[in-house]
One Martini backbone bead per residue (centre of mass of N, CA, C, O) as a GRO file, in nm:
protein
  292
    1UNK     BB    1  13.336  -3.244  -3.105
    2UNK     BB    2  13.374  -3.001  -3.308
    3UNK     BB    3  13.221  -2.775  -3.168
    4UNK     BB    4  13.343  -2.781  -2.887
    5UNK     BB    5  13.650  -2.756  -2.977
    6UNK     BB    6  13.614  -2.503  -3.144
    7UNK     BB    7  13.522  -2.319  -2.909
    8UNK     BB    8  13.763  -2.354  -2.731
    9UNK     BB    9  13.994  -2.276  -2.933
   10UNK     BB   10  13.881  -2.002  -3.014
   11UNK     BB   11  13.907  -1.868  -2.735
   12UNK     BB   12  14.210  -1.899  -2.723
   13UNK     BB   13  14.275  -1.729  -2.977
   14UNK     BB   14  14.151  -1.467  -2.887
   15UNK     BB   15  14.331  -1.428  -2.643
   16UNK     BB   16  14.610  -1.444  -2.786
   17UNK     BB   17  14.583  -1.218  -2.985
   18UNK     BB   18  14.574  -0.998  -2.778
   19UNK     BB   19  14.824  -1.056  -2.641
   20UNK     BB   20  15.020  -1.021  -2.878
   21UNK     BB   21  14.948  -0.733  -2.941
   22UNK     BB   22  15.019  -0.613  -2.656
   23UNK     BB   23  15.337  -0.732  -2.690
   24UNK     BB   24  15.360  -0.507  -2.909
   25UNK     BB   25  15.549  -0.238  -3.068
   26UNK     BB   26  15.314  -0.005  -3.139
   27UNK     BB   27  15.378   0.335  -3.235
   28UNK     BB   28  15.082   0.357  -3.357
   29UNK     BB   29  14.758   0.393  -3.277
   30UNK     BB   30  14.610   0.370  -3.549
   31UNK     BB   31  14.746   0.110  -3.642
   32UNK     BB   32  14.652  -0.061  -3.404
   33UNK     BB   33  14.348  -0.031  -3.451
   34UNK     BB   34  14.343  -0.138  -3.744
   35UNK     BB   35  14.450  -0.428  -3.671
   36UNK     BB   36  14.232  -0.493  -3.462
   37UNK     BB   37  13.977  -0.465  -3.625
   38UNK     BB   38  14.041  -0.726  -3.807
   39UNK     BB   39  14.144  -0.942  -3.608
   40UNK     BB   40  13.862  -0.888  -3.420
   41UNK     BB   41  13.609  -0.954  -3.640
   42UNK     BB   42  13.632  -1.255  -3.645
   43UNK     BB   43  13.570  -1.572  -3.738
   44UNK     BB   44  13.674  -1.913  -3.752
   45UNK     BB   45  13.982  -1.994  -3.720
   46UNK     BB   46  14.095  -2.227  -3.912
   47UNK     BB   47  14.393  -2.214  -3.929
   48UNK     BB   48  14.451  -2.270  -3.625
   49UNK     BB   49  14.297  -2.534  -3.613
   50UNK     BB   50  14.475  -2.686  -3.819
   51UNK     BB   51  14.742  -2.668  -3.663
   52UNK     BB   52  14.648  -2.808  -3.396
   53UNK     BB   53  14.537  -3.065  -3.525
   54UNK     BB   54  14.801  -3.162  -3.665
   55UNK     BB   55  14.954  -3.180  -3.388
   56UNK     BB   56  14.784  -3.413  -3.296
   57UNK     BB   57  14.825  -3.611  -3.532
   58UNK     BB   58  15.151  -3.606  -3.460
   59UNK     BB   59  15.143  -3.633  -3.119
   60UNK     BB   60  15.043  -3.383  -2.989
   61UNK     BB   61  14.955  -3.061  -2.857
   62UNK     BB   62  14.778  -2.793  -2.988
   63UNK     BB   63  14.789  -2.591  -2.744
   64UNK     BB   64  15.108  -2.558  -2.751
   65UNK     BB   65  15.058  -2.376  -3.053
   66UNK     BB   66  14.910  -2.094  -3.029
   67UNK     BB   67  15.119  -1.890  -3.126
   68UNK     BB   68  15.146  -2.002  -3.408
   69UNK     BB   69  14.841  -1.973  -3.480
   70UNK     BB   70  14.841  -1.659  -3.472
   71UNK     BB   71  15.029  -1.619  -3.726
   72UNK     BB   72  14.813  -1.729  -3.928
   73UNK     BB   73  14.584  -1.516  -3.865
   74UNK     BB   74  14.752  -1.260  -3.946
   75UNK     BB   75  14.790  -1.341  -4.240
   76UNK     BB   76  14.499  -1.368  -4.320
   77UNK     BB   77  14.412  -1.080  -4.242
   78UNK     BB   78  14.603  -0.937  -4.438
   79UNK     BB   79  14.476  -1.055  -4.696
   80UNK     BB   80  14.188  -0.924  -4.649
   81UNK     BB   81  14.257  -0.630  -4.651
   82UNK     BB   82  14.392  -0.637  -4.943
   83UNK     BB   83  14.153  -0.759  -5.102
   84UNK     BB   84  13.945  -0.504  -5.026
   85UNK     BB   85  14.077  -0.306  -5.185
   86UNK     BB   86  14.026  -0.096  -5.439
   87UNK     BB   87  14.271  -0.235  -5.619
   88UNK     BB   88  14.104  -0.496  -5.592
   89UNK     BB   89  13.790  -0.585  -5.480
   90UNK     BB   90  13.631  -0.350  -5.352
   91UNK     BB   91  13.514  -0.386  -5.052
   92UNK     BB   92  13.283  -0.299  -4.782
   93UNK     BB   93  13.253  -0.587  -4.662
   94UNK     BB   94  13.340  -0.785  -4.361
   95UNK     BB   95  13.193  -0.971  -4.144
   96UNK     BB   96  12.951  -0.727  -4.133
   97UNK     BB   97  13.172  -0.519  -4.175
   98UNK     BB   98  13.358  -0.271  -4.240
   99UNK     BB   99  13.614  -0.223  -4.403
  100UNK     BB  100  13.916  -0.102  -4.325
  101UNK     BB  101  13.919   0.140  -4.549
  102UNK     BB  102  13.639   0.253  -4.457
  103UNK     BB  103  13.772   0.355  -4.177
  104UNK     BB  104  14.109   0.417  -4.238
  105UNK     BB  105  14.194   0.393  -4.515
  106UNK     BB  106  14.397   0.280  -4.767
  107UNK     BB  107  14.676   0.339  -4.627
  108UNK     BB  108  14.630   0.216  -4.345
  109UNK     BB  109  14.546  -0.060  -4.444
  110UNK     BB  110  14.801  -0.140  -4.578
  111UNK     BB  111  14.968  -0.126  -4.321
  112UNK     BB  112  14.813  -0.325  -4.146
  113UNK     BB  113  14.883  -0.562  -4.328
  114UNK     BB  114  15.185  -0.537  -4.319
  115UNK     BB  115  15.213  -0.569  -4.012
  116UNK     BB  116  15.082  -0.852  -3.977
  117UNK     BB  117  15.281  -1.007  -4.152
  118UNK     BB  118  15.538  -0.937  -3.990
  119UNK     BB  119  15.433  -1.014  -3.699
  120UNK     BB  120  15.399  -1.308  -3.735
  121UNK     BB  121  15.712  -1.375  -3.711
  122UNK     BB  122  15.744  -1.273  -3.429
  123UNK     BB  123  15.531  -1.464  -3.297
  124UNK     BB  124  15.660  -1.737  -3.378
  125UNK     BB  125  15.929  -1.664  -3.206
  126UNK     BB  126  15.754  -1.706  -2.923
  127UNK     BB  127  15.759  -1.988  -2.923
  128UNK     BB  128  15.739  -2.251  -2.705
  129UNK     BB  129  15.891  -2.562  -2.684
  130UNK     BB  130  16.094  -2.512  -2.946
  131UNK     BB  131  16.308  -2.549  -3.176
  132UNK     BB  132  16.490  -2.359  -3.393
  133UNK     BB  133  16.462  -2.547  -3.629
  134UNK     BB  134  16.151  -2.562  -3.636
  135UNK     BB  135  16.102  -2.249  -3.670
  136UNK     BB  136  16.256  -2.220  -3.935
  137UNK     BB  137  16.077  -2.415  -4.096
  138UNK     BB  138  15.808  -2.262  -4.041
  139UNK     BB  139  15.896  -1.995  -4.171
  140UNK     BB  140  15.936  -2.111  -4.450
  141UNK     BB  141  15.644  -2.207  -4.499
  142UNK     BB  142  15.508  -1.935  -4.467
  143UNK     BB  143  15.680  -1.756  -4.678
  144UNK     BB  144  15.588  -1.931  -4.924
  145UNK     BB  145  15.278  -1.908  -4.885
  146UNK     BB  146  15.277  -1.575  -4.890
  147UNK     BB  147  15.407  -1.559  -5.169
  148UNK     BB  148  15.485  -1.614  -5.500
  149UNK     BB  149  15.399  -1.938  -5.444
  150UNK     BB  150  15.115  -1.817  -5.334
  151UNK     BB  151  14.927  -1.567  -5.252
  152UNK     BB  152  15.054  -1.350  -5.440
  153UNK     BB  153  15.050  -1.517  -5.695
  154UNK     BB  154  14.739  -1.575  -5.690
  155UNK     BB  155  14.649  -1.276  -5.697
  156UNK     BB  156  14.779  -1.208  -5.973
  157UNK     BB  157  14.601  -1.415  -6.133
  158UNK     BB  158  14.337  -1.278  -6.055
  159UNK     BB  159  14.384  -1.006  -6.186
  160UNK     BB  160  14.447  -1.110  -6.474
  161UNK     BB  161  14.144  -1.272  -6.497
  162UNK     BB  162  13.971  -1.054  -6.526
  163UNK     BB  163  13.714  -1.097  -6.766
  164UNK     BB  164  13.800  -1.399  -6.798
  165UNK     BB  165  13.836  -1.716  -6.948
  166UNK     BB  166  13.959  -1.981  -6.774
  167UNK     BB  167  14.120  -2.241  -6.694
  168UNK     BB  168  14.126  -2.495  -6.475
  169UNK     BB  169  14.433  -2.482  -6.425
  170UNK     BB  170  14.443  -2.184  -6.352
  171UNK     BB  171  14.238  -2.187  -6.123
  172UNK     BB  172  14.392  -2.382  -5.947
  173UNK     BB  173  14.657  -2.220  -5.923
  174UNK     BB  174  14.529  -1.981  -5.791
  175UNK     BB  175  14.385  -2.115  -5.533
  176UNK     BB  176  14.641  -2.264  -5.427
  177UNK     BB  177  14.765  -1.988  -5.369
  178UNK     BB  178  14.565  -1.794  -5.235
  179UNK     BB  179  14.435  -2.025  -5.035
  180UNK     BB  180  14.582  -2.306  -5.001
  181UNK     BB  181  14.869  -2.240  -4.887
  182UNK     BB  182  14.783  -2.172  -4.592
  183UNK     BB  183  14.660  -2.447  -4.525
  184UNK     BB  184  14.922  -2.608  -4.578
  185UNK     BB  185  15.089  -2.456  -4.367
  186UNK     BB  186  14.928  -2.500  -4.113
  187UNK     BB  187  14.956  -2.815  -4.116
  188UNK     BB  188  15.267  -2.836  -4.140
  189UNK     BB  189  15.345  -2.670  -3.894
  190UNK     BB  190  15.203  -2.838  -3.680
  191UNK     BB  191  15.375  -3.103  -3.754
  192UNK     BB  192  15.660  -2.993  -3.715
  193UNK     BB  193  15.636  -2.893  -3.419
  194UNK     BB  194  15.542  -3.205  -3.331
  195UNK     BB  195  15.744  -3.408  -3.493
  196UNK     BB  196  15.693  -3.530  -3.752
  197UNK     BB  197  15.707  -3.756  -3.970
  198UNK     BB  198  15.743  -3.809  -4.301
  199UNK     BB  199  15.483  -3.983  -4.326
  200UNK     BB  200  15.292  -3.785  -4.184
  201UNK     BB  201  15.349  -3.529  -4.346
  202UNK     BB  202  15.249  -3.639  -4.615
  203UNK     BB  203  14.960  -3.694  -4.531
  204UNK     BB  204  14.894  -3.400  -4.440
  205UNK     BB  205  14.954  -3.267  -4.709
  206UNK     BB  206  14.741  -3.401  -4.876
  207UNK     BB  207  14.509  -3.306  -4.710
  208UNK     BB  208  14.554  -2.988  -4.735
  209UNK     BB  209  14.519  -2.973  -5.044
  210UNK     BB  210  14.227  -3.078  -5.049
  211UNK     BB  211  14.106  -2.879  -4.854
  212UNK     BB  212  14.167  -2.624  -5.020
  213UNK     BB  213  14.002  -2.707  -5.263
  214UNK     BB  214  13.730  -2.744  -5.131
  215UNK     BB  215  13.700  -2.463  -5.016
  216UNK     BB  216  13.682  -2.313  -5.283
  217UNK     BB  217  13.446  -2.453  -5.396
  218UNK     BB  218  13.252  -2.365  -5.163
  219UNK     BB  219  13.286  -2.064  -5.210
  220UNK     BB  220  13.167  -2.054  -5.501
  221UNK     BB  221  12.892  -2.164  -5.402
  222UNK     BB  222  12.824  -1.937  -5.195
  223UNK     BB  223  12.820  -1.702  -5.401
  224UNK     BB  224  12.533  -1.823  -5.504
  225UNK     BB  225  12.382  -1.956  -5.220
  226UNK     BB  226  12.425  -1.752  -5.013
  227UNK     BB  227  12.397  -1.576  -4.704
  228UNK     BB  228  12.471  -1.262  -4.632
  229UNK     BB  229  12.428  -1.265  -4.317
  230UNK     BB  230  12.642  -1.504  -4.284
  231UNK     BB  231  12.893  -1.407  -4.454
  232UNK     BB  232  12.921  -1.069  -4.453
  233UNK     BB  233  12.874  -1.047  -4.763
  234UNK     BB  234  12.820  -1.009  -5.081
  235UNK     BB  235  12.687  -1.177  -5.325
  236UNK     BB  236  12.776  -1.228  -5.665
  237UNK     BB  237  13.078  -1.111  -5.726
  238UNK     BB  238  13.181  -1.308  -5.947
  239UNK     BB  239  12.979  -1.219  -6.170
  240UNK     BB  240  13.025  -0.905  -6.160
  241UNK     BB  241  13.351  -0.957  -6.205
  242UNK     BB  242  13.396  -1.186  -6.405
  243UNK     BB  243  13.464  -1.468  -6.272
  244UNK     BB  244  13.627  -1.766  -6.256
  245UNK     BB  245  13.473  -2.074  -6.158
  246UNK     BB  246  13.351  -2.377  -6.065
  247UNK     BB  247  13.070  -2.291  -6.160
  248UNK     BB  248  13.118  -2.142  -6.448
  249UNK     BB  249  13.290  -2.398  -6.573
  250UNK     BB  250  13.025  -2.557  -6.511
  251UNK     BB  251  12.840  -2.624  -6.227
  252UNK     BB  252  12.668  -2.651  -5.935
  253UNK     BB  253  12.661  -2.968  -5.932
  254UNK     BB  254  12.961  -3.019  -6.004
  255UNK     BB  255  13.081  -2.877  -5.771
  256UNK     BB  256  12.960  -3.040  -5.545
  257UNK     BB  257  13.086  -3.315  -5.646
  258UNK     BB  258  13.380  -3.221  -5.611
  259UNK     BB  259  13.376  -3.148  -5.317
  260UNK     BB  260  13.301  -3.431  -5.207
  261UNK     BB  261  13.541  -3.583  -5.342
  262UNK     BB  262  13.762  -3.421  -5.200
  263UNK     BB  263  13.694  -3.472  -4.907
  264UNK     BB  264  13.732  -3.777  -4.920
  265UNK     BB  265  14.037  -3.748  -4.997
  266UNK     BB  266  14.128  -3.619  -4.741
  267UNK     BB  267  14.034  -3.842  -4.543
  268UNK     BB  268  14.203  -4.068  -4.679
  269UNK     BB  269  14.487  -3.945  -4.611
  270UNK     BB  270  14.424  -4.035  -4.287
  271UNK     BB  271  14.415  -4.341  -4.235
  272UNK     BB  272  14.695  -4.394  -4.071
  273UNK     BB  273  14.614  -4.200  -3.817
  274UNK     BB  274  14.347  -4.237  -3.703
  275UNK     BB  275  14.223  -4.085  -3.412
  276UNK     BB  276  14.418  -3.838  -3.423
  277UNK     BB  277  14.249  -3.738  -3.710
  278UNK     BB  278  13.943  -3.673  -3.636
  279UNK     BB  279  13.928  -3.362  -3.651
  280UNK     BB  280  14.021  -3.330  -3.944
  281UNK     BB  281  13.780  -3.477  -4.063
  282UNK     BB  282  13.569  -3.289  -3.951
  283UNK     BB  283  13.666  -3.040  -4.105
  284UNK     BB  284  13.608  -3.157  -4.387
  285UNK     BB  285  13.300  -3.187  -4.349
  286UNK     BB  286  13.235  -2.883  -4.295
  287UNK     BB  287  13.258  -2.791  -4.581
  288UNK     BB  288  12.981  -2.910  -4.707
  289UNK     BB  289  12.806  -2.744  -4.459
  290UNK     BB  290  12.871  -2.472  -4.501
  291UNK     BB  291  12.747  -2.099  -4.461
  292UNK     BB  292  13.047  -1.911  -4.449
   0.00000   0.00000   0.00000
């Protein structure tokens, strides 16, 4: 089920992203090209998948929330553009292509990221078939996840931690902000839009937090063991940049054990949801076996 459904929904997301860009009033052509360059550069589209799968698990049809799913991908893409900038991680490649600032310059890349972040909220409010109360609740979830309590805050900790050995608690706080917050928001937004009960929303939130944690652990593992041709960017960057990771603070074997344990916990959080959460469980299993 996982591969077939992923391919189907990924194709829907790709088409919708182009449609939403084309529907936006981008007044500068170069800015539009820069935004499209990174947004359509490939990727797993994992956050839209999580949003739609969470809607399924909450009793809805994830396909109905494709517009909202696009807003999550826009925010994710903005974060990648900014992460790659010379003042941040200073990466030359992303998904096997030159990073945005290598093509359009640091200034335009910064603006492209800014534009995708703000456009994401405009796109969210294009969502049809959802009450205004639910859309406002979704916007609040996304703004928190993208801001000082989430992605921006986590990135700030990352910058301050470069070249230092930090505690596991600080590492967890950093990654649950920088990476985990948007996973959490993706799942919660899908559930909220589909009208999840408080009990179901709580279970899905538990799942999302464990999913985000497991994703980051496997990301740290792949930086050591991954194939650059599949990942699309150089491996070993954490060691070169002297960053603390779940591998460097313990060991490769311990990181793998922790990832497996966390994935099982994520799946366990879905026990009450039965078959409606099958796709979410398969997405969690994907983390253990992913190679990019």
